[in-house]
RODO-2510 file (C-alpha; in nm, 4 decimals, decimal comma):
residues 314
     n   res          X          Y          Z
     1     m    -2,9283     1,4392    -1,7457
     2     r    -2,7420     1,6617    -1,9928
     3     k    -2,6972     1,9214    -1,7193
     4     k    -2,5451     1,6550    -1,4924
     5     i    -2,3063     1,5411    -1,7653
     6     f    -2,2039     1,9011    -1,8273
     7     l    -2,1413     1,9394    -1,4528
     8     y    -1,9313     1,6192    -1,4443
     9     s    -1,7295     1,7414    -1,7405
    10     l    -1,6797     2,0830    -1,5891
    11     l    -1,5578     1,9270    -1,2628
    12     i    -1,3025     1,7248    -1,4596
    13     l    -1,1713     2,0471    -1,6124
    14     l    -1,1659     2,2285    -1,2773
    15     s    -0,9952     1,9368    -1,1030
    16     g    -0,7244     1,9395    -1,3684
    17     i    -0,6683     2,3122    -1,3183
    18     i    -0,6593     2,2701    -0,9384
    19     y    -0,4112     1,9837    -0,9683
    20     a    -0,1879     2,1864    -1,2001
    21     m    -0,1860     2,4726    -0,9485
    22     t    -0,1614     2,2808    -0,6209
    23     g    -0,0753     1,9146    -0,6845
    24     l    -0,3488     1,7960    -0,4434
    25     s    -0,4031     1,4216    -0,4924
    26     f    -0,7744     1,4255    -0,4100
    27     v    -0,8504     1,5641    -0,7575
    28     f    -0,7663     1,2166    -0,8919
    29     l    -1,0827     1,0937    -0,7205
    30     i    -1,2888     1,3898    -0,8426
    31     s    -1,1918     1,3418    -1,2060
    32     g    -1,2243     0,9631    -1,1785
    33     v    -1,5748     0,9773    -1,0303
    34     c    -1,6916     1,2341    -1,2862
    35     l    -1,5607     1,0425    -1,5855
    36     a    -1,6888     0,7070    -1,4542
    37     a    -2,0375     0,8519    -1,4033
    38     s    -2,0360     1,0161    -1,7467
    39     v    -1,9232     0,7047    -1,9345
    40     a    -2,1619     0,4819    -1,7380
    41     n    -2,4475     0,7119    -1,8422
    42     g    -2,3450     0,6697    -2,2050
    43     y    -2,1810     1,0063    -2,2647
    44     f    -1,8309     1,0221    -2,4114
    45     v    -1,7650     1,3303    -2,6233
    46     r    -1,8186     1,6146    -2,3774
    47     p    -1,6212     1,4575    -2,0871
    48     l    -1,3363     1,3721    -2,3251
    49     i    -1,3222     1,7289    -2,4568
    50     f    -1,2990     1,8726    -2,1070
    51     s    -1,0520     1,5971    -2,0114
    52     a    -0,8278     1,6957    -2,3025
    53     i    -0,8361     2,0576    -2,1858
    54     a    -0,7549     1,9502    -1,8288
    55     i    -0,4583     1,7409    -1,9464
    56     t    -0,3340     2,0331    -2,1576
    57     v    -0,3460     2,2615    -1,8528
    58     c    -0,1607     2,0042    -1,6417
    59     t     0,0987     1,9416    -1,9124
    60     y     0,1641     2,3137    -1,9363
    61     a     0,2413     2,3043    -1,5616
    62     g     0,4920     2,0212    -1,6154
    63     d     0,5250     1,6853    -1,7895
    64     d     0,5049     1,4898    -1,4635
    65     c     0,1922     1,6794    -1,3630
    66     g     0,0043     1,6135    -1,6870
    67     f     0,0894     1,2456    -1,7265
    68     s     0,0318     1,1773    -1,3569
    69     f    -0,3138     1,3394    -1,3802
    70     l    -0,3945     1,1212    -1,6811
    71     l    -0,2868     0,7958    -1,5119
    72     g    -0,4197     0,8851    -1,1692
    73     g    -0,7553     1,0405    -1,2549
    74     l    -0,8840     1,0101    -1,6085
    75     l    -0,7668     0,6608    -1,7021
    76     p    -0,9171     0,4907    -1,3921
    77     g    -1,2432     0,6799    -1,4483
    78     a    -1,2601     0,5721    -1,8133
    79     v    -1,1825     0,2084    -1,7252
    80     i    -1,4363     0,1960    -1,4419
    81     g    -1,7030     0,3804    -1,6407
    82     t    -1,6613     0,1375    -1,9320
    83     g    -1,6763    -0,1491    -1,6816
    84     f    -2,0115    -0,0205    -1,5563
    85     r    -2,1537    -0,0294    -1,9083
    86     k    -2,0111    -0,3774    -1,9690
    87     k    -2,1628    -0,4922    -1,6340
    88     l    -1,8316    -0,6212    -1,5013
    89     s    -1,8106    -0,7500    -1,1431
    90     l    -1,7021    -0,5353    -0,8508
    91     s    -1,3764    -0,7255    -0,8076
    92     v    -1,2827    -0,6774    -1,1756
    93     l    -1,3645    -0,3064    -1,1579
    94     c    -1,1549    -0,2612    -0,8427
    95     v    -0,8575    -0,4518    -0,9829
    96     s    -0,8654    -0,2857    -1,3257
    97     g    -0,9191     0,0627    -1,1808
    98     g    -0,6542    -0,0026    -0,9162
    99     m    -0,4033    -0,1050    -1,1832
   100     c    -0,4451     0,2398    -1,3411
   101     f    -0,3555     0,4045    -1,0103
   102     i    -0,0568     0,1701    -0,9732
   103     l     0,0616     0,2842    -1,3179
   104     k     0,0663     0,6364    -1,1780
   105     w     0,2844     0,5243    -0,8849
   106     v     0,5186     0,3365    -1,1187
   107     y     0,5523     0,6457    -1,3369
   108     l     0,6223     0,8716    -1,0379
   109     f     0,8715     0,6189    -0,8988
   110     r     1,0537     0,5983    -1,2329
   111     s     1,0585     0,9775    -1,2742
   112     y     1,1949     1,0246    -0,9219
   113     y     1,4589     0,7535    -0,9705
   114     m     1,5722     0,9030    -1,3012
   115     a     1,6049     1,2452    -1,1389
   116     h     1,7608     1,1459    -0,8036
   117     g     1,8894     0,7894    -0,8477
   118     t     1,7177     0,6767    -0,5273
   119     n     1,3930     0,5145    -0,4094
   120     m     1,1303     0,7851    -0,3496
   121     f     0,9490     0,5817    -0,0817
   122     e     1,2645     0,5019     0,1128
   123     d     1,3765     0,8637     0,0890
   124     a     1,0417     0,9817     0,2261
   125     s     1,0412     0,7348     0,5172
   126     n     1,4079     0,8047     0,5990
   127     e     1,3406     1,1776     0,5982
   128     m     1,0482     1,1243     0,8351
   129     l     1,2686     0,9042     1,0554
   130     a     1,5369     1,1728     1,0736
   131     l     1,2733     1,4313     1,1677
   132     m     1,1344     1,2110     1,4472
   133     k     1,4821     1,1392     1,5823
   134     s     1,5699     1,5079     1,5862
   135     n     1,2711     1,5765     1,8116
   136     l     1,2839     1,2500     2,0052
   137     s     1,3999     1,3914     2,3392
   138     s     1,1315     1,6616     2,3371
   139     a     0,8637     1,4083     2,2414
   140     l     0,9631     1,1780     2,5279
   141     e     0,9506     1,4634     2,7767
   142     l     0,6041     1,5685     2,6550
   143     s     0,4888     1,2065     2,6937
   144     g     0,6094     1,2011     3,0525
   145     l     0,8874     0,9506     2,9795
   146     a     1,2494     0,9765     3,0815
   147     a     1,4632     1,1390     2,8126
   148     d     1,7856     0,9744     2,9281
   149     e     2,0361     0,8288     2,6821
   150     n     1,9239     0,4639     2,7245
   151     t     1,5573     0,5457     2,6596
   152     v     1,6423     0,7593     2,3572
   153     n     1,8603     0,4814     2,2122
   154     t     1,5903     0,2189     2,2721
   155     v     1,3176     0,4262     2,1078
   156     s     1,5537     0,5145     1,8227
   157     t     1,6203     0,1435     1,7607
   158     v     1,2453     0,0734     1,7534
   159     l     1,1914     0,3580     1,5047
   160     d     1,4673     0,2150     1,2820
   161     a     1,2955    -0,1258     1,2850
   162     i     0,9553     0,0287     1,2056
   163     t     1,1052     0,2265     0,9169
   164     k     1,2696    -0,0859     0,7753
   165     i     0,9416    -0,2801     0,7911
   166     t     0,7528     0,0142     0,6392
   167     n     0,9918     0,0247     0,3430
   168     l     0,9421    -0,3485     0,2859
   169     i     0,5605    -0,3353     0,2798
   170     v     0,5419    -0,0482     0,0302
   171     p     0,4058    -0,2819    -0,2457
   172     a     0,1122    -0,3859    -0,0244
   173     v     0,0417    -0,0280     0,0794
   174     l     0,0357     0,0902    -0,2837
   175     i    -0,1977    -0,1935    -0,3845
   176     i    -0,4313    -0,1147    -0,0944
   177     l    -0,4337     0,2598    -0,1653
   178     s    -0,4833     0,2067    -0,5400
   179     c    -0,7669    -0,0442    -0,5122
   180     g    -0,9166     0,1635    -0,2302
   181     a    -0,9247     0,4714    -0,4546
   182     a    -1,0874     0,2660    -0,7329
   183     f    -1,3417     0,1291    -0,4826
   184     i    -1,4348     0,4823    -0,3714
   185     i    -1,4864     0,5855    -0,7350
   186     i    -1,7055     0,2804    -0,7956
   187     m    -1,9249     0,3344    -0,4895
   188     i    -1,9764     0,7063    -0,5577
   189     a    -2,0318     0,6602    -0,9314
   190     k    -2,2776     0,3790    -0,8569
   191     n    -2,4874     0,6103    -0,6390
   192     i    -2,4814     0,8737    -0,9131
   193     v    -2,5726     0,6417    -1,2014
   194     y    -2,8064     0,3946    -1,0303
   195     k    -2,9583     0,6187    -0,7652
   196     n    -3,3133     0,4982    -0,6811
   197     r    -3,2823     0,2162    -0,9373
   198     t    -3,2903    -0,1598    -0,8784
   199     d    -3,1049    -0,2826    -1,1887
   200     c    -2,7515    -0,2140    -1,0611
   201     h    -2,5177    -0,5140    -1,0795
   202     i    -2,2774    -0,3621    -0,8242
   203     p    -2,3703    -0,4725    -0,4688
   204     s    -2,4143    -0,2183    -0,1921
   205     f    -2,1321    -0,1792     0,0590
   206     s    -2,3330    -0,3631     0,3248
   207     k    -2,3421    -0,6750     0,1050
   208     l    -1,9693    -0,7185     0,0470
   209     y    -1,8318    -1,0508     0,1650
   210     v    -1,5073    -1,2452     0,1711
   211     p    -1,5122    -1,5349    -0,0783
   212     g    -1,4263    -1,8676     0,0802
   213     s    -1,1578    -1,9199    -0,1847
   214     l    -0,9503    -1,6517    -0,0111
   215     m    -0,8999    -1,8650     0,3008
   216     p    -0,6288    -2,0919     0,1478
   217     a    -0,4358    -1,7806     0,0428
   218     l    -0,4632    -1,6479     0,3984
   219     l    -0,3321    -1,9755     0,5417
   220     i    -0,0452    -1,9967     0,2901
   221     s     0,0534    -1,6356     0,3675
   222     l     0,0626    -1,7100     0,7410
   223     l     0,2820    -2,0145     0,6825
   224     g     0,5018    -1,8102     0,4464
   225     l     0,5985    -1,5817     0,7362
   226     l     0,8055    -1,8712     0,8712
   227     a     1,0255    -1,8771     0,5590
   228     k     1,3580    -1,6982     0,5080
   229     e     1,3662    -1,3198     0,5327
   230     r     1,3051    -1,2175     0,1699
   231     v     1,0373    -1,4817     0,1140
   232     a     0,8760    -1,3918     0,4464
   233     y     0,8472    -1,0251     0,3492
   234     f     0,6906    -1,1293     0,0182
   235     f     0,4202    -1,3207     0,2036
   236     a     0,3881    -1,0363     0,4562
   237     n     0,2822    -0,8051     0,1716
   238     i     0,0223    -1,0554     0,0544
   239     l    -0,1008    -1,1050     0,4111
   240     l    -0,1412    -0,7300     0,4640
   241     v    -0,3545    -0,6972     0,1495
   242     i    -0,5736    -0,9905     0,2592
   243     f    -0,5987    -0,8534     0,6144
   244     v    -0,7214    -0,5143     0,4899
   245     y    -0,9688    -0,6788     0,2501
   246     i    -1,1188    -0,8923     0,5263
   247     s    -1,1298    -0,5889     0,7576
   248     v    -1,3200    -0,3869     0,4961
   249     c    -1,5678    -0,6729     0,4659
   250     g    -1,5870    -0,6703     0,8473
   251     l    -1,6936    -0,3055     0,8284
   252     s    -1,9496    -0,4159     0,5688
   253     v    -2,0930    -0,6610     0,8245
   254     i    -2,1256    -0,3794     1,0793
   255     d    -2,2862    -0,1548     0,8166
   256     f    -2,5340    -0,4319     0,7269
   257     y    -2,6794    -0,4301     1,0779
   258     f    -2,6303    -0,0607     1,1479
   259     r    -2,8058     0,0695     0,8335
   260     n    -3,1442    -0,0106     0,9915
   261     k    -3,0653     0,2404     1,2675
   262     v    -2,9225     0,5137     1,0414
   263     g    -3,0787     0,5187     0,6977
   264     s    -2,8606     0,7900     0,5412
   265     s    -2,5395     0,6499     0,3892
   266     a    -2,3704     0,9918     0,4218
   267     a    -2,4536     1,0018     0,7949
   268     r    -2,3122     0,6515     0,8398
   269     v    -1,9885     0,7452     0,6612
   270     i    -1,9469     1,0491     0,8868
   271     l    -2,0243     0,8417     1,1967
   272     y    -1,7801     0,5649     1,0993
   273     t    -1,5120     0,8231     1,0227
   274     v    -1,5516     0,9904     1,3621
   275     i    -1,5581     0,6612     1,5558
   276     g    -1,2735     0,5128     1,3498
   277     t    -1,0567     0,8218     1,3980
   278     a    -1,1187     0,8215     1,7735
   279     l    -1,0403     0,4506     1,8100
   280     s    -0,7337     0,4815     1,5853
   281     m    -0,5937     0,7444     1,8199
   282     m    -0,6788     0,5593     2,1427
   283     l    -0,7022     0,1845     2,0707
   284     p    -0,5893     0,1219     1,7103
   285     q    -0,5166    -0,2486     1,7665
   286     l    -0,8694    -0,3005     1,8989
   287     l    -1,0188    -0,1294     1,5932
   288     y    -0,8173    -0,3284     1,3365
   289     m    -0,8601    -0,6644     1,5062
   290     g    -1,2297    -0,5982     1,5679
   291     l    -1,2955    -0,5390     1,1983
   292     f    -1,0844    -0,8411     1,1016
   293     i    -1,2695    -1,0662     1,3474
   294     a    -1,6050    -0,9391     1,2170
   295     g    -1,4990    -1,0245     0,8598
   296     m    -1,3661    -1,3678     0,9552
   297     s    -1,6804    -1,4456     1,1572
   298     d    -1,8915    -1,3723     0,8515
   299     v    -1,6777    -1,6144     0,6482
   300     l    -1,7258    -1,8914     0,9055
   301     f    -2,0897    -1,8399     1,0048
   302     d    -2,2487    -1,6312     0,7243
   303     f    -2,4566    -1,4222     0,9649
   304     r    -2,6125    -1,2146     0,6876
   305     h    -2,7095    -1,5113     0,4637
   306     i    -2,6144    -1,3199     0,1478
   307     r    -2,3694    -1,5680    -0,0025
   308     p    -2,4614    -1,7658    -0,3128
   309     h    -2,4480    -2,1449    -0,2872
   310     k    -2,1432    -2,1400    -0,5138
   311     h    -1,8922    -1,8752    -0,4108
   312     t    -1,8580    -1,6175    -0,6842
   313     e    -1,6807    -1,2884    -0,6508
   314     n    -1,9030    -0,9818    -0,6708
***
C-alpha cells in the first residue's frame, strides 16, 4: 500500500509539472484522483508534500497557473478523499467536489475579466462564430449545398442564434462539467480504494437512479420555459442540468443490463465511448433522447428494482 501511495503522490507532482509546462486540463483529474485515493486510504503527509511541490512549480510558471491547479485539481481531490473517509453520499461528494471545480472557473473568469474587461466565455464563442462565418461558403460547398447569398445569410442567422443560446446556458454547462469531473474522480478513486471489497458505501455506476423528488423540479423547469425571456433562460439552465442527470442515469440503466454480457468495466467504457461518438456524429438527437427516455422509464417503472422504499439520494 505504501508503494501505491508513493505512486499517487508522485503522479500529483508530475501532473503539476505537466500542467505548468503545457496547461493541459486533464491533469486536474489526475491530481484529483490521486489525492482522493490517498486521503481515502488514510494517508495525508506524503501526498501533501508532493502537492506543495507541484503548486510551487505551477506558481513559478505563473500565478494563474498555480492557483488554478490548486482549485481545479488538489482541492477537489482533498474534499472527495475526506468525503470517502466520512462515508458521505455520492450526491454530496459530487456537489462538494463540483463546487471546487466551479471555484476554478470563477477564478479564471475573474482573472480574465480583470485583464480584458470582457466575458471570457462570450469572447470564446464569438471568436468561434467569426471563424465559422469566415469559412461558411467553403463549408457549404463541401456539404453539397448552394453557397449563394441567401443560403449564407440564412445559415449565418442560425449560427448567431446558436451562439446566443450557448452564451446563455454557460452556467448549466459549467455545473455539468464540474460535477462530471468530480463524478469521474469518485468512480476511479472508488475502484482504487475499494477494489475487490464489499464495504464501499458508494454505489456502482450501474446502480445510479433518478430520485423521484427530482420530477417536480423537472415539471417546474418545463413550465418555466413559458415565462419571460430572462426567467425562461434561468429555467432552461436548470432543465439542461436535470436533462443531463437523467440521461446519465439512463446510461446507468443500459450498463446494468449490459454488464452481464461484458464483465470488464474498462471494456464497457471503451465500447460506450465508441458507440456514443459514432451516434453523436450521425444521430445525436437519437442518442440524447434515447438515454433520457431510458432514465425516465426507470423512474416510472423501476425496471432494476434497486430503489429503496423511501427515496434517498445515493
